[in-house]
N, C-alpha and C positions, 0 to 999 in steps of 0.2 A: 504494500500500500504506500502511495507517495505521501509526502509530508502534508500537502493540502487536504487530501482525503482523511488522513489521520487527525488533523486539526478539526475538521468538520465533525468527525466521529466524537471527539472529546468535547467539543462545544455543544453537542446535542443535549447535554445535561441542562443547558440554559434555555432549551425549547425555543430556538431562534425562529422568527417568522421570515427573516431575511438573513442570509450569511453570504458575504462576498470576501474572497481572499485573493489578493494579488501577490504574486511572487516578484519582488523587486530586487532579487539577488544580483541580477546582471548589472544593475546600476551601481553596485557596490563591489565590483570586481577589484581584487587587490587589497581589499579591506581585511583586517585580521580575522574577523568573524567569517568572512567568505573563505579564507584560506583554511580555516578549521572545519569547514563543511556546514556550518550553521547558516541558514538562509535568513533573508530580510523579507518580511511580509507586511502587507497592509490589510487589516481586517476591518470590515464594516459588518456590524452585527446589530440586529433589531430583536428585542425580546421584551415580553411583558414583565419579566423578572427585574428589569431595570427601573420600573415605575417606583417613584419615591426614593430612588437611590442617587447619591451624588456621583459625579464623574469618577472620583477615586474609588468608590464602592463598586461601581460597574467594572472598572478595570481590574479590581481585585478578583471579582467573580471570573472574569476571562482568564486572568493569569493563574488562578487556582485550578481552573479546568485544564489548562495547558501545562501545568507545573512540570510534568515528566518530560516534556519536550523542550523546555526552555534551556538554553545554553548547550543543547545537543543538536536537535533538528532546527531549532529556531535560535538565531543569534540576536535578531532585533525584530520587534513587533510594534507596529503603529496601530492603535485601536480607536475606532470611532464606534461608540456604543450608544444606541438610541432606543427609546421606547417606541412602540408602534405609532403613537400620536406624533411624536417629534419627527419621526422619519416621514410620515405622511405629509407633514407641514413643509418639509423641504424638498419633496419630490412630487 
C-alpha cells in the first residue's frame, strides 16, 4: 500500500467527508527529509469531528491518527482541517 492510501486508511478514524492528499515531495528534492525517504504532503480534511475544536485541537487529532507514520513515511505534513460548514462556505 502506498503512503497516501495508508494515510487515508489511518485518517478514516476521523470519519472524513472530504480527504485530499497531495504529495509535494518532488518540490523538496535534496531536502534532508527527502533524502531519508520521508515525503512532504499537503492534507485537506473535512470532518464533523472538528466542530467546536480549535485549529490546534484539529491538528492534534490528525497527527494522533498518523502518529506511526510521522518521521518515517511522512517527513512534513501541511494540514488544512475544516468542519463541513466551513468547507462548504469556501467552496
